[in-house]
C-alpha positions, 0 to 999 in steps of 0.5 A, spaced: 499 499 499 505 504 501 507 504 494 501 507 491 501 514 490 495 516 493 497 513 500 504 516 499 500 523 498 495 522 504 501 520 508 504 527 507 498 531 508 497 527 515 504 528 517 504 536 515 498 537 520 501 533 525 508 534 525 508 541 521 508 545 527 514 542 531 519 543 525 523 549 525 522 555 519 529 553 516 527 545 515 521 548 512 525 553 508 529 547 505 523 542 503 519 548 500 526 549 496 526 542 494 518 543 492 520 549 488 526 546 484 521 540 482 516 545 480 521 549 476 524 543 473 517 541 471 515 547 468 521 547 463 520 540 461 513 540 460 512 543 453 516 538 450 512 533 454 506 536 451 509 537 444 510 529 444 504 527 446 500 531 442 504 530 436 503 522 437 496 523 438 494 526 432 499 521 428 496 515 432 489 516 428 493 515 421 490 508 419 483 510 420 478 513 416 479 521 415 472 523 416 471 518 422 477 521 425 475 528 424 468 526 427 470 523 433 476 528 435 470 533 434 465 530 438 471 528 444 473 536 444 465 538 444 464 533 450 470 535 454 468 542 453 461 541 455 464 537 462 468 543 464 463 549 462 458 545 466 462 545 472 463 552 471 455 553 471 454 548 477 460 551 481 458 559 479 451 557 482 453 552 488 460 554 491 458 561 493 452 558 497 457 554 501 460 557 508 467 556 509 473 561 511 477 564 505 484 562 505 487 569 504 493 566 507 495 560 502 499 565 498 502 569 504 506 567 510 506 570 517 513 567 518 517 568 512 517 561 508 521 562 502 525 558 497 532 558 498 534 558 491 530 557 485 532 555 478 535 562 474 532 560 468 525 558 465 522 555 459 522 559 453 516 556 450 509 557 454 505 550 454 499 554 451 504 555 445 506 548 445 499 545 444 498 549 438 505 548 435 504 540 437 497 540 433 500 544 427 506 539 427 502 533 428 497 535 422 502 537 417 506 530 419 499 526 418 498 529 411 505 528 409 504 521 411 512 519 412 513 513 416 519 516 419 515 522 422 511 517 426 517 513 429 519 520 431 513 522 434 512 515 438 519 515 440 518 522 443 512 520 446 515 514 450 521 518 452 516 523 455 512 518 459 519 515 461 521 522 464 515 523 467 514 516 470 522 516 472 524 523 473 518 526 476 512 522 479 517 518 484 518 525 487 511 527 487 510 526 494 517 530 496 514 535 491 507 536 495 511 536 502 514 542 501 508 546 499 504 542 505 509 544 510 508 551 508 501 551 508 501 548 515 505 554 517 500 559 514 495 555 518 491 554 511 492 547 511 487 544 516 482 549 514 483 547 506 482 540 508 476 542 512 473 546 507 474 541 501 470 536 505 464 539 502 466 540 495 468 533 495 461 531 496 458 536 491 463 534 486 461 526 487 454 528 486 455 532 480 459 527 476 454 522 478 448 526 476 452 528 469 454 521 467 447 518 469 444 523 465 448 521 459 446 514 460 439 516 460 439 520 453 442 514 450 437 509 453 431 514 451 429 515 458 427 508 458 429 505 465 430 498 463 435 500 458 438 505 463 439 499 468 442 495 463 447 499 460 449 502 467 449 495 469 453 492 463 459 498 464 459 497 472 464 492 472 469 496 468 468 502 472 470 498 478 476 496 474 478 503 473 477 504 481 481 499 483 487 500 478 486 507 478 488 506 470 483 507 464 487 504 460 488 497 465 480 497 464 480 497 456 478 490 456 472 490 460 470 497 457 471 494 450 467 488 452 461 492 455 461 497 450 460 491 445 454 489 448 451 495 449 452 497 442 451 491 439 457 494 434 464 491 435 467 494 430 465 501 432 467 499 439 474 496 438 475 503 434 472 508 439 474 505 446 482 505 445 482 511 441 478 516 446 481 512 453 486 517 454 483 524 451 476 523 453 475 524 461 469 526 463 471 525 471 477 530 470 473 535 466 468 536 472 473 535 478 478 539 475 474 545 473 470 545 480 476 544 484 479 550 481 473 554 482 473 552 489 480 553 490 479 560 487 474 562 492 478 559 498 484 564 496 480 570 496 479 570 488 472 571 485 469 566 480 472 568 473 468 571 468 465 567 462 469 569 457 476 568 461 473 561 463 472 559 455 479 561 454 481 556 460 476 551 456 479 552 450 486 550 452 483 545 457 481 541 451 487 542 447 491 540 453 487 533 454 490 531 447 497 531 451 495 527 457 500 522 460 497 515 461 500 515 468 498 517 476 496 524 476 498 525 468 490 527 467 492 534 472 499 535 471 498 538 464 493 542 466 496 546 472 500 551 468 493 552 464 489 553 471 495 557 473 495 562 467 488 563 465 484 562 472 490 565 476 491 560 481 497 561 485 503 556 485 500 553 492 493 552 489 495 548 483 499 544 488 493 542 492 489 542 485 494 536 483 494 533 491 486 533 491 486 530 484 491 524 486 487 523 492 481 522 489 484 518 483 480 512 484 473 515 483 475 520 478 478 514 474 472 510 475 468 516 472 472 516 466 471 509 464 463 510 465 463 516 461 467 513 456 462 507 455 456 512 455 460 517 450 461 510 446 453 509 446 451 516 444 456 517 439 455 510 436 447 512 435 449 519 433 453 516 427 448 510 425 443 516 424 447 520 420 449 514 416 442 512 415 440 519 413 
């Protein structure tokens, strides 16, 4: 159990709450310096990782029918955007009604806690520009249809995965620990966890309602069909919950989707193609948690036009999400920080909260992908008949 990332992060959280007050400012400064160094390092390599995943994602559709690819990609973008905007509408109505103490101290300390040393340089390319460039290069390479380009793209993606798996993910608890100790010294950590307990409940309610509504549409609001569809997909959702991996749940997801759709060919295409780019649980949870953290840190919920820009880059970033623990949120952190105005500490808490809820979010992603396959299968069948 101690090897599991959520368990390690939970230990860091509990340890910060219990022992944080007994540590000197110098010790906390030391751990905070390590956290800042790892964050600076991540921000430097993140553009390369995002480019590698986007480049490979676009070329991976090469052998499929171009019109089908384009249709599925557009439907995935629409679905991801709808989840994020739904969370925004829900959050704007519900979050201000909750009573919690704003964490005005989350980005400012009473006791001067600061990094002893920071990297003297940063990445020359921002993640948002990398996303656009990755899409552009991927489309050109797809049009040229050169095997060497595909080989290069997949090689870059594999190296990016290794860089995250071996160079960052093992150090993620240490990365989080420094920020947690800083928050604890601020007096904000306990308050944050107390406040977020209510956000967790409404996030689960939102996710369950949203996915249930998708299955209700797919079943034409017939209770018998709804029960059959959901019952068939539940083993896949439980597999995602226990493994915390949508990819690991693919065999069960495929079997359930084939049964629900009664169309093996489309199921065999849509499930593997969308498993890492279509994540309903991610969209609802990340967007709602980001808005909650903004309110907790004394910032207002952004205007719709600002959030729409965040939604655009969120949808692009989802094509570059790595299939590793925390991969769904890591590529979103710079987008949330730049376009929503989350502080460095708040983005760290966003990542921590996400990973702690990873089993639930992964199960939601799997169940959502099953509903997405049902809805798009019906839509494409209707369009083909017409």
